[in-house]
TORKOL-4160 file (C-alpha; in steps of 0.2 Angstrom, whole numbers, padded with zeros to 4 digits, m for minus):
271
<pt num="1" X="0000" Y="0000" Z="0000"/>
<pt num="2" X="0005" Y="0018" Z="m0004"/>
<pt num="3" X="0000" Y="0033" Z="0006"/>
<pt num="4" X="m0009" Y="0046" Z="m0005"/>
<pt num="5" X="0007" Y="0057" Z="m0005"/>
<pt num="6" X="0018" Y="0043" Z="m0011"/>
<pt num="7" X="0005" Y="0037" Z="m0024"/>
<pt num="8" X="0004" Y="0055" Z="m0031"/>
<pt num="9" X="0023" Y="0056" Z="m0033"/>
<pt num="10" X="0024" Y="0040" Z="m0042"/>
<pt num="11" X="0009" Y="0043" Z="m0053"/>
<pt num="12" X="0014" Y="0061" Z="m0056"/>
<pt num="13" X="m0003" Y="0068" Z="m0052"/>
<pt num="14" X="m0007" Y="0080" Z="m0037"/>
<pt num="15" X="m0014" Y="0074" Z="m0020"/>
<pt num="16" X="m0028" Y="0086" Z="m0024"/>
<pt num="17" X="m0033" Y="0077" Z="m0040"/>
<pt num="18" X="m0033" Y="0060" Z="m0031"/>
<pt num="19" X="m0044" Y="0067" Z="m0017"/>
<pt num="20" X="m0056" Y="0074" Z="m0030"/>
<pt num="21" X="m0056" Y="0057" Z="m0040"/>
<pt num="22" X="m0061" Y="0049" Z="m0024"/>
<pt num="23" X="m0075" Y="0061" Z="m0021"/>
<pt num="24" X="m0083" Y="0059" Z="m0038"/>
<pt num="25" X="m0081" Y="0040" Z="m0036"/>
<pt num="26" X="m0069" Y="0039" Z="m0051"/>
<pt num="27" X="m0054" Y="0031" Z="m0042"/>
<pt num="28" X="m0057" Y="0026" Z="m0024"/>
<pt num="29" X="m0043" Y="0022" Z="m0012"/>
<pt num="30" X="m0039" Y="0003" Z="m0010"/>
<pt num="31" X="m0041" Y="0007" Z="0009"/>
<pt num="32" X="m0045" Y="0021" Z="0020"/>
<pt num="33" X="m0040" Y="0021" Z="0038"/>
<pt num="34" X="m0057" Y="0023" Z="0048"/>
<pt num="35" X="m0048" Y="0031" Z="0063"/>
<pt num="36" X="m0036" Y="0043" Z="0054"/>
<pt num="37" X="m0045" Y="0045" Z="0037"/>
<pt num="38" X="m0028" Y="0042" Z="0028"/>
<pt num="39" X="m0030" Y="0036" Z="0010"/>
<pt num="40" X="m0020" Y="0021" Z="0004"/>
<pt num="41" X="m0018" Y="0015" Z="m0014"/>
<pt num="42" X="m0012" Y="m0001" Z="m0022"/>
<pt num="43" X="0001" Y="m0003" Z="m0036"/>
<pt num="44" X="m0012" Y="m0010" Z="m0047"/>
<pt num="45" X="m0022" Y="0006" Z="m0046"/>
<pt num="46" X="m0008" Y="0015" Z="m0056"/>
<pt num="47" X="m0015" Y="0006" Z="m0071"/>
<pt num="48" X="m0032" Y="0012" Z="m0067"/>
<pt num="49" X="m0026" Y="0030" Z="m0065"/>
<pt num="50" X="m0016" Y="0029" Z="m0082"/>
<pt num="51" X="m0032" Y="0024" Z="m0091"/>
<pt num="52" X="m0041" Y="0038" Z="m0083"/>
<pt num="53" X="m0028" Y="0051" Z="m0088"/>
<pt num="54" X="m0028" Y="0043" Z="m0106"/>
<pt num="55" X="m0047" Y="0045" Z="m0107"/>
<pt num="56" X="m0045" Y="0063" Z="m0101"/>
<pt num="57" X="m0032" Y="0067" Z="m0114"/>
<pt num="58" X="m0044" Y="0061" Z="m0127"/>
<pt num="59" X="m0057" Y="0074" Z="m0121"/>
<pt num="60" X="m0069" Y="0063" Z="m0112"/>
<pt num="61" X="m0078" Y="0071" Z="m0097"/>
<pt num="62" X="m0076" Y="0063" Z="m0079"/>
<pt num="63" X="m0094" Y="0056" Z="m0080"/>
<pt num="64" X="m0090" Y="0048" Z="m0096"/>
<pt num="65" X="m0074" Y="0041" Z="m0090"/>
<pt num="66" X="m0082" Y="0034" Z="m0074"/>
<pt num="67" X="m0095" Y="0025" Z="m0085"/>
<pt num="68" X="m0081" Y="0018" Z="m0097"/>
<pt num="69" X="m0071" Y="0012" Z="m0082"/>
<pt num="70" X="m0086" Y="0003" Z="m0074"/>
<pt num="71" X="m0089" Y="m0006" Z="m0091"/>
<pt num="72" X="m0071" Y="m0011" Z="m0093"/>
<pt num="73" X="m0069" Y="m0007" Z="m0111"/>
<pt num="74" X="m0057" Y="m0019" Z="m0121"/>
<pt num="75" X="m0039" Y="m0013" Z="m0124"/>
<pt num="76" X="m0042" Y="m0014" Z="m0143"/>
<pt num="77" X="m0057" Y="m0002" Z="m0142"/>
<pt num="78" X="m0045" Y="0010" Z="m0132"/>
<pt num="79" X="m0032" Y="0009" Z="m0146"/>
<pt num="80" X="m0046" Y="0013" Z="m0158"/>
<pt num="81" X="m0050" Y="0029" Z="m0148"/>
<pt num="82" X="m0032" Y="0034" Z="m0148"/>
<pt num="83" X="m0031" Y="0032" Z="m0167"/>
<pt num="84" X="m0046" Y="0043" Z="m0170"/>
<pt num="85" X="m0039" Y="0056" Z="m0159"/>
<pt num="86" X="m0022" Y="0055" Z="m0168"/>
<pt num="87" X="m0032" Y="0057" Z="m0185"/>
<pt num="88" X="m0041" Y="0072" Z="m0178"/>
<pt num="89" X="m0024" Y="0080" Z="m0172"/>
<pt num="90" X="m0015" Y="0076" Z="m0188"/>
<pt num="91" X="m0030" Y="0085" Z="m0198"/>
<pt num="92" X="m0028" Y="0100" Z="m0187"/>
<pt num="93" X="m0009" Y="0100" Z="m0190"/>
<pt num="94" X="m0011" Y="0099" Z="m0209"/>
<pt num="95" X="m0023" Y="0113" Z="m0209"/>
<pt num="96" X="m0012" Y="0124" Z="m0199"/>
<pt num="97" X="0003" Y="0119" Z="m0210"/>
<pt num="98" X="m0006" Y="0124" Z="m0225"/>
<pt num="99" X="m0011" Y="0141" Z="m0217"/>
<pt num="100" X="0008" Y="0144" Z="m0212"/>
<pt num="101" X="0013" Y="0140" Z="m0230"/>
<pt num="102" X="0000" Y="0153" Z="m0236"/>
<pt num="103" X="0007" Y="0166" Z="m0224"/>
<pt num="104" X="0024" Y="0163" Z="m0231"/>
<pt num="105" X="0018" Y="0165" Z="m0249"/>
<pt num="106" X="0009" Y="0181" Z="m0245"/>
<pt num="107" X="0024" Y="0188" Z="m0236"/>
<pt num="108" X="0036" Y="0183" Z="m0250"/>
<pt num="109" X="0024" Y="0192" Z="m0262"/>
<pt num="110" X="0023" Y="0208" Z="m0252"/>
<pt num="111" X="0042" Y="0208" Z="m0251"/>
<pt num="112" X="0044" Y="0206" Z="m0269"/>
<pt num="113" X="0030" Y="0217" Z="m0276"/>
<pt num="114" X="0041" Y="0230" Z="m0285"/>
<pt num="115" X="0057" Y="0221" Z="m0289"/>
<pt num="116" X="0049" Y="0205" Z="m0296"/>
<pt num="117" X="0040" Y="0214" Z="m0311"/>
<pt num="118" X="0057" Y="0219" Z="m0318"/>
<pt num="119" X="0063" Y="0201" Z="m0317"/>
<pt num="120" X="0052" Y="0194" Z="m0331"/>
<pt num="121" X="0051" Y="0199" Z="m0349"/>
<pt num="122" X="0033" Y="0200" Z="m0355"/>
<pt num="123" X="0030" Y="0194" Z="m0373"/>
<pt num="124" X="0015" Y="0197" Z="m0384"/>
<pt num="125" X="0012" Y="0184" Z="m0397"/>
<pt num="126" X="m0001" Y="0174" Z="m0407"/>
<pt num="127" X="m0006" Y="0157" Z="m0400"/>
<pt num="128" X="m0013" Y="0144" Z="m0412"/>
<pt num="129" X="m0027" Y="0132" Z="m0408"/>
<pt num="130" X="m0022" Y="0118" Z="m0396"/>
<pt num="131" X="m0030" Y="0101" Z="m0393"/>
<pt num="132" X="m0030" Y="0095" Z="m0375"/>
<pt num="133" X="m0036" Y="0082" Z="m0363"/>
<pt num="134" X="m0046" Y="0090" Z="m0349"/>
<pt num="135" X="m0051" Y="0086" Z="m0331"/>
<pt num="136" X="m0061" Y="0101" Z="m0323"/>
<pt num="137" X="m0066" Y="0102" Z="m0305"/>
<pt num="138" X="m0068" Y="0114" Z="m0291"/>
<pt num="139" X="m0054" Y="0111" Z="m0279"/>
<pt num="140" X="m0042" Y="0119" Z="m0266"/>
<pt num="141" X="m0026" Y="0125" Z="m0273"/>
<pt num="142" X="m0015" Y="0112" Z="m0264"/>
<pt num="143" X="m0026" Y="0098" Z="m0272"/>
<pt num="144" X="m0021" Y="0103" Z="m0290"/>
<pt num="145" X="m0007" Y="0090" Z="m0291"/>
<pt num="146" X="m0020" Y="0077" Z="m0287"/>
<pt num="147" X="m0030" Y="0082" Z="m0303"/>
<pt num="148" X="m0014" Y="0079" Z="m0313"/>
<pt num="149" X="m0011" Y="0063" Z="m0305"/>
<pt num="150" X="m0029" Y="0057" Z="m0310"/>
<pt num="151" X="m0027" Y="0064" Z="m0327"/>
<pt num="152" X="m0010" Y="0055" Z="m0330"/>
<pt num="153" X="m0016" Y="0039" Z="m0323"/>
<pt num="154" X="m0031" Y="0039" Z="m0335"/>
<pt num="155" X="m0019" Y="0043" Z="m0350"/>
<pt num="156" X="m0008" Y="0029" Z="m0344"/>
<pt num="157" X="m0022" Y="0016" Z="m0344"/>
<pt num="158" X="m0027" Y="0023" Z="m0362"/>
<pt num="159" X="m0010" Y="0020" Z="m0368"/>
<pt num="160" X="m0009" Y="0038" Z="m0375"/>
<pt num="161" X="0006" Y="0049" Z="m0375"/>
<pt num="162" X="0005" Y="0068" Z="m0372"/>
<pt num="163" X="0014" Y="0084" Z="m0372"/>
<pt num="164" X="0016" Y="0097" Z="m0359"/>
<pt num="165" X="0005" Y="0100" Z="m0344"/>
<pt num="166" X="m0007" Y="0115" Z="m0344"/>
<pt num="167" X="m0018" Y="0123" Z="m0330"/>
<pt num="168" X="m0033" Y="0133" Z="m0336"/>
<pt num="169" X="m0039" Y="0145" Z="m0322"/>
<pt num="170" X="m0057" Y="0149" Z="m0324"/>
<pt num="171" X="m0066" Y="0164" Z="m0316"/>
<pt num="172" X="m0073" Y="0161" Z="m0299"/>
<pt num="173" X="m0081" Y="0175" Z="m0288"/>
<pt num="174" X="m0081" Y="0166" Z="m0272"/>
<pt num="175" X="m0069" Y="0152" Z="m0272"/>
<pt num="176" X="m0053" Y="0155" Z="m0261"/>
<pt num="177" X="m0053" Y="0137" Z="m0256"/>
<pt num="178" X="m0064" Y="0130" Z="m0270"/>
<pt num="179" X="m0056" Y="0136" Z="m0286"/>
<pt num="180" X="m0063" Y="0132" Z="m0304"/>
<pt num="181" X="m0048" Y="0123" Z="m0311"/>
<pt num="182" X="m0045" Y="0113" Z="m0327"/>
<pt num="183" X="m0030" Y="0102" Z="m0327"/>
<pt num="184" X="m0025" Y="0098" Z="m0345"/>
<pt num="185" X="m0013" Y="0088" Z="m0355"/>
<pt num="186" X="m0009" Y="0095" Z="m0373"/>
<pt num="187" X="m0012" Y="0081" Z="m0386"/>
<pt num="188" X="m0005" Y="0078" Z="m0404"/>
<pt num="189" X="m0021" Y="0069" Z="m0409"/>
<pt num="190" X="m0039" Y="0066" Z="m0404"/>
<pt num="191" X="m0044" Y="0051" Z="m0393"/>
<pt num="192" X="m0059" Y="0043" Z="m0385"/>
<pt num="193" X="m0063" Y="0048" Z="m0367"/>
<pt num="194" X="m0075" Y="0044" Z="m0353"/>
<pt num="195" X="m0082" Y="0056" Z="m0340"/>
<pt num="196" X="m0075" Y="0066" Z="m0331"/>
<pt num="197" X="m0061" Y="0067" Z="m0344"/>
<pt num="198" X="m0064" Y="0075" Z="m0360"/>
<pt num="199" X="m0055" Y="0081" Z="m0376"/>
<pt num="200" X="m0057" Y="0100" Z="m0380"/>
<pt num="201" X="m0049" Y="0112" Z="m0392"/>
<pt num="202" X="m0043" Y="0129" Z="m0386"/>
<pt num="203" X="m0047" Y="0143" Z="m0399"/>
<pt num="204" X="m0034" Y="0153" Z="m0408"/>
<pt num="205" X="m0029" Y="0169" Z="m0398"/>
<pt num="206" X="m0023" Y="0183" Z="m0409"/>
<pt num="207" X="m0014" Y="0193" Z="m0395"/>
<pt num="208" X="m0008" Y="0184" Z="m0379"/>
<pt num="209" X="0002" Y="0192" Z="m0366"/>
<pt num="210" X="0015" Y="0179" Z="m0359"/>
<pt num="211" X="0029" Y="0177" Z="m0347"/>
<pt num="212" X="0040" Y="0163" Z="m0341"/>
<pt num="213" X="0041" Y="0161" Z="m0322"/>
<pt num="214" X="0047" Y="0149" Z="m0309"/>
<pt num="215" X="0035" Y="0142" Z="m0297"/>
<pt num="216" X="0029" Y="0127" Z="m0286"/>
<pt num="217" X="0013" Y="0117" Z="m0287"/>
<pt num="218" X="0011" Y="0117" Z="m0268"/>
<pt num="219" X="0010" Y="0136" Z="m0266"/>
<pt num="220" X="0004" Y="0151" Z="m0275"/>
<pt num="221" X="0015" Y="0163" Z="m0285"/>
<pt num="222" X="0014" Y="0181" Z="m0290"/>
<pt num="223" X="0016" Y="0179" Z="m0309"/>
<pt num="224" X="m0003" Y="0182" Z="m0313"/>
<pt num="225" X="m0002" Y="0198" Z="m0303"/>
<pt num="226" X="0014" Y="0204" Z="m0311"/>
<pt num="227" X="0007" Y="0200" Z="m0329"/>
<pt num="228" X="m0009" Y="0209" Z="m0325"/>
<pt num="229" X="0001" Y="0225" Z="m0319"/>
<pt num="230" X="0011" Y="0225" Z="m0335"/>
<pt num="231" X="m0005" Y="0223" Z="m0345"/>
<pt num="232" X="m0013" Y="0238" Z="m0337"/>
<pt num="233" X="0003" Y="0249" Z="m0338"/>
<pt num="234" X="0005" Y="0246" Z="m0356"/>
<pt num="235" X="m0012" Y="0250" Z="m0363"/>
<pt num="236" X="m0020" Y="0233" Z="m0364"/>
<pt num="237" X="m0035" Y="0225" Z="m0356"/>
<pt num="238" X="m0039" Y="0207" Z="m0352"/>
<pt num="239" X="m0050" Y="0199" Z="m0364"/>
<pt num="240" X="m0066" Y="0193" Z="m0357"/>
<pt num="241" X="m0072" Y="0174" Z="m0355"/>
<pt num="242" X="m0054" Y="0168" Z="m0359"/>
<pt num="243" X="m0046" Y="0158" Z="m0344"/>
<pt num="244" X="m0029" Y="0161" Z="m0340"/>
<pt num="245" X="m0017" Y="0147" Z="m0346"/>
<pt num="246" X="m0002" Y="0141" Z="m0338"/>
<pt num="247" X="0009" Y="0128" Z="m0347"/>
<pt num="248" X="0022" Y="0119" Z="m0338"/>
<pt num="249" X="0038" Y="0120" Z="m0348"/>
<pt num="250" X="0050" Y="0109" Z="m0338"/>
<pt num="251" X="0054" Y="0104" Z="m0320"/>
<pt num="252" X="0065" Y="0117" Z="m0311"/>
<pt num="253" X="0074" Y="0103" Z="m0301"/>
<pt num="254" X="0072" Y="0084" Z="m0305"/>
<pt num="255" X="0075" Y="0081" Z="m0286"/>
<pt num="256" X="0060" Y="0092" Z="m0282"/>
<pt num="257" X="0044" Y="0087" Z="m0291"/>
<pt num="258" X="0034" Y="0102" Z="m0285"/>
<pt num="259" X="0046" Y="0115" Z="m0293"/>
<pt num="260" X="0043" Y="0120" Z="m0312"/>
<pt num="261" X="0046" Y="0133" Z="m0325"/>
<pt num="262" X="0030" Y="0138" Z="m0333"/>
<pt num="263" X="0023" Y="0150" Z="m0346"/>
<pt num="264" X="0008" Y="0160" Z="m0340"/>
<pt num="265" X="m0003" Y="0166" Z="m0354"/>
<pt num="266" X="m0017" Y="0179" Z="m0353"/>
<pt num="267" X="m0028" Y="0184" Z="m0368"/>
<pt num="268" X="m0028" Y="0203" Z="m0371"/>
<pt num="269" X="m0034" Y="0217" Z="m0382"/>
<pt num="270" X="m0030" Y="0235" Z="m0385"/>
<pt num="271" X="m0038" Y="0246" Z="m0371"/>
């Protein structure tokens, strides 16, 4: 038997907590001296206390814990509860990491607003019609690589070869986390498709403002903002009902699959 003070030290909880658990009938002492009132605990009760603390960490109330302790839930079910809690915490961590990445991207954009515009050469050119395989969906920005994975898997099953990757950015008034995006692969010839995949042909654009930029698929870049500023400052306006096009030219670093060099294209006309 251990005195309550000894049991508290060994189990790393306070004496006050143990007394409270006794009062609410959650963990009763193995023995209470009827003359002195001193509480005594057995070594086996440390396992009970560890289980109580585990349930508490999972967010259960003391009433719920008391009920579960009395029902003697199997160990495998406890493991399942912990796995669920692990999944919840991992989801929170993923969301916060995505938020941190967005903050870093925004900070980088603010710090490079003025100097970045001069680092790119904007070229005006005519763009010929282009045949492409399309997979269009509303999706968060960080899920765009998954669209391309599905597109490439479909092409692989079809035994078709393709050219460069392309992203078509469609207009969306309220879609910060649900963007209207079209993942595309340029094609050399037509092919049979099944939904949600389809073959389309982009129209000829007589005047396209373009620039080459370095970016990553996992974070936003400022190329569109820079090109829009150039368009406004040089007497042009963006042509309506034409999505922005972004064609992946090559990988920036073979060891980093998320980095790439791309050509951004925006259809324009004289203002």
